[in-house]
C-alpha positions in Angstrom: 23.9 -135.5 215.1 21.0 -135.6 217.5 22.2 -133.7 220.8 25.5 -132.3 219.3 25.7 -128.4 219.7 27.9 -126.0 218.3 30.0 -123.7 220.8 30.3 -120.2 219.2 31.3 -118.3 222.5 34.9 -119.3 222.4 37.7 -117.4 220.6 40.7 -119.4 221.5 44.2 -118.3 220.5 46.6 -121.4 220.5 50.3 -121.0 220.8 53.2 -123.8 221.0 55.3 -123.9 224.2 58.4 -125.6 223.6 59.1 -126.2 227.3 59.6 -129.7 228.2 60.7 -131.6 231.2 60.4 -135.6 232.1 59.7 -136.1 235.4 59.3 -139.7 237.3 59.1 -140.9 240.8 59.1 -144.0 242.3 57.6 -144.6 245.9 58.3 -147.5 247.9 56.9 -148.8 251.4 59.9 -148.9 253.5 58.1 -149.5 256.8 56.4 -152.8 255.1 59.8 -154.0 253.7 61.8 -153.4 257.1 59.4 -155.9 258.8 59.9 -158.7 256.4 63.8 -158.5 255.9 64.6 -161.9 255.3 61.5 -162.3 252.9 62.4 -159.0 251.1 65.8 -160.4 250.5 64.4 -163.6 248.8 62.1 -161.4 246.8 64.7 -159.2 245.9 67.0 -162.2 244.7 64.2 -163.7 242.6 63.2 -160.4 240.8 66.2 -158.7 239.4 65.1 -158.5 236.0 63.9 -155.2 236.2 65.0 -152.7 233.5 62.4 -149.5 234.3 59.7 -148.3 236.4 57.2 -148.6 233.4 58.0 -152.4 232.7 56.9 -155.5 234.0 58.9 -157.8 236.2 59.7 -160.7 234.1 59.0 -163.3 236.6 56.5 -164.0 239.7 57.2 -166.7 242.2 55.1 -168.0 245.0 56.4 -166.2 248.3 54.7 -164.9 251.5 51.6 -162.8 251.0 53.3 -159.9 252.3 56.0 -160.1 249.7 53.6 -160.5 247.0 51.8 -157.3 248.4 55.3 -155.5 248.4 55.7 -156.1 244.7 52.2 -155.1 243.5 52.6 -151.8 245.7 55.8 -150.9 243.9 54.3 -151.7 240.4 51.2 -149.4 241.2 53.2 -146.7 242.6 54.9 -145.4 239.5 54.2 -141.9 238.9 51.7 -141.2 242.0 49.9 -144.0 241.1 48.7 -142.5 238.0 49.5 -145.6 235.8 48.7 -149.4 236.0 51.8 -151.2 234.6 50.8 -154.7 235.6 47.8 -155.0 233.2 48.3 -152.2 230.8 45.0 -150.5 231.6 45.4 -146.7 232.6 41.9 -146.5 233.7 42.5 -148.8 236.7 41.2 -146.9 240.1 39.6 -144.1 238.0 35.9 -143.4 238.4 33.9 -142.8 235.2 32.2 -139.7 234.8 29.0 -139.5 233.4 29.2 -138.1 229.6 26.3 -137.6 227.3 25.8 -136.1 223.7 25.0 -132.9 225.3 28.8 -132.8 226.8 29.9 -132.9 222.8 30.1 -129.5 221.4 31.1 -129.3 218.0 33.5 -126.5 216.4 33.8 -126.3 212.8 34.3 -123.6 210.0 31.6 -120.9 210.6 30.5 -120.5 207.0 30.0 -124.3 206.3 27.0 -126.6 207.5 28.0 -128.8 210.1 27.0 -131.9 207.9 29.5 -130.9 205.4 32.4 -131.3 208.2 30.9 -133.6 210.4 28.9 -136.9 210.7 27.9 -139.4 213.3 27.1 -143.1 212.2 27.2 -146.5 214.1 28.7 -144.7 217.0 31.5 -143.4 215.1 32.3 -139.4 214.9 34.0 -138.5 211.7 35.5 -135.1 211.4 37.3 -133.4 208.5 38.7 -129.8 207.7 40.4 -128.4 204.8 43.5 -126.0 204.9 41.6 -123.2 203.5 38.5 -123.4 205.6 37.7 -120.6 207.7 38.1 -120.6 211.5 35.2 -121.6 213.6 34.2 -117.9 214.5 34.2 -114.7 211.8 36.4 -112.9 214.9 38.7 -115.6 215.0 42.5 -115.8 213.6 43.1 -119.3 214.4 43.5 -122.2 212.1 40.6 -124.1 210.7 39.3 -126.9 213.1 36.5 -129.4 213.1 36.7 -130.7 217.0 34.6 -132.0 219.7 34.9 -129.9 222.7 34.1 -131.7 226.0 31.9 -129.2 227.8 30.5 -129.1 231.2 33.4 -131.0 232.7 36.0 -128.4 232.6 38.3 -128.7 235.8 41.1 -126.9 237.4 42.1 -129.3 240.1 42.3 -133.0 240.7 43.4 -136.0 238.4 41.3 -136.3 235.4 41.6 -138.5 232.2 40.3 -138.6 228.8 39.6 -142.0 226.8 39.0 -142.3 223.2 39.4 -144.5 220.5 40.8 -142.6 217.2 41.6 -143.4 213.8 43.5 -141.3 211.2 43.4 -142.0 207.4 46.5 -142.0 205.5 47.7 -138.6 204.3 46.3 -136.2 207.2 49.4 -134.4 208.7 49.9 -131.2 210.6 46.6 -131.8 212.3 46.1 -131.6 216.2 43.7 -134.9 217.0 43.6 -134.4 220.7 44.3 -131.7 223.2 43.9 -130.2 227.0 42.9 -126.9 226.4 43.8 -124.2 229.2 46.9 -123.5 231.1 48.5 -120.8 233.2 51.0 -120.4 230.9 49.9 -120.4 227.0 46.7 -121.6 225.5 47.0 -125.4 225.8 48.4 -127.8 228.5 48.7 -130.6 225.8 48.7 -130.6 222.0 49.0 -134.2 220.1 49.4 -133.7 216.2 49.6 -136.2 213.5 52.5 -136.1 210.8 53.3 -137.8 207.9 54.0 -141.7 208.3 51.6 -141.6 211.1 53.7 -140.4 213.7 52.0 -138.6 216.8 54.0 -135.8 218.3 54.0 -133.4 221.1 53.1 -130.3 219.4 55.6 -130.5 216.5 58.6 -131.8 218.7 58.7 -135.0 220.7 57.7 -138.5 219.2 54.7 -139.8 221.3 53.6 -142.7 219.0 54.3 -143.9 215.4 52.6 -146.0 212.9 49.2 -144.7 213.6 47.8 -144.4 210.2 44.6 -146.1 208.7 43.8 -148.0 212.3 41.9 -147.9 215.5 44.2 -147.1 218.3 43.3 -146.5 222.2 44.3 -143.2 223.5 44.3 -142.2 226.9 45.4 -138.8 228.5 46.0 -138.4 232.4 46.3 -135.0 233.7 47.4 -134.7 237.4 46.6 -130.8 237.9 47.6 -131.1 241.5 50.8 -133.0 240.8 51.7 -130.9 237.8 52.1 -133.8 235.1 50.6 -135.2 232.0 50.9 -138.6 230.9 50.0 -140.4 227.3 49.0 -143.7 226.6 48.4 -145.4 223.3 47.0 -149.0 223.4 47.3 -149.4 227.0 51.0 -148.5 227.0 53.0 -145.4 228.5 54.0 -143.3 225.8 54.9 -139.8 226.8 55.1 -138.0 230.3 55.8 -134.1 230.8 55.5 -131.2 233.1 51.8 -129.6 232.6 51.8 -126.0 232.2 49.9 -124.7 235.5 46.1 -124.9 236.5 43.6 -123.0 234.4 40.2 -123.7 233.1 41.0 -127.1 231.5 39.0 -129.3 229.1 39.6 -132.1 226.5 39.4 -131.9 222.9 39.4 -134.3 220.0 38.9 -134.2 216.3 40.9 -132.1 213.6 42.7 -128.8 214.0 45.3 -127.6 211.4 48.4 -126.7 212.8 50.2 -123.3 212.0 52.4 -124.9 209.5 53.3 -127.9 207.2 49.7 -129.1 207.3 47.9 -131.4 204.3 45.3 -129.9 202.5 42.7 -132.5 203.7 42.7 -133.6 207.5 40.4 -136.1 209.1 40.2 -138.1 212.3 37.4 -140.6 213.8 36.3 -141.0 217.0 34.5 -143.5 219.1 33.7 -144.8 222.8 35.1 -141.4 224.0 35.0 -141.3 227.8 36.0 -139.2 230.8 37.3 -140.4 234.1 38.7 -139.0 237.5 40.2 -139.9 240.6 
């Protein structure tokens, strides 16, 4: 627990915002294609098995270096180059941001000692909370939580990414395990909640991933503030994409934060290898 601090200065009122829109863009390099019409035609004939911008082509044959360059340019241009389809690594092209224990601030029920709601052993943060726990501050009217707040890396522009390996034990339900706090409209840009059967949902609505109980999964969240979009990946695969809610004082959080309703009595999540990236 060395180097972990408790943030007692934030009184947050979380809200749900049901506005949801899907937005996707495909960008092509027309100038390059015009210069190699004949080669491009051969390229198109061979690569006809394309089903969506988010899936790989099934074959790659040996053509001119220009055709291959066009192929990878098209793959990497999906969603303003914010996802890397070819290798399933959403961090490709991003720059790691230095992150220390001092950046990880703990919020937990104000009347409970930290070691009764949080532990850190062998590189694993374990956070838990009960439905009848107090909020994180005496004056707060929010739900109980034990969360890690990424501090000192707040942002309001650019493209930022959270990465962490999460674990949620069977039985935890109605708990936010990761979020982007802050928005121009509402208190949060993104809420990812776990519900019964291990489903991860955007707030309480859209399904993001399923069957997440009792196993480690890699979670990546990319927030393009300037482009106004948020993308969610689990285990390297893009699972969700939506418009954000406008710029604000933005930061990432992970842990357990009880939803307003339909929650289990005991809620827990574990996290390791937490990282922050930016473009």
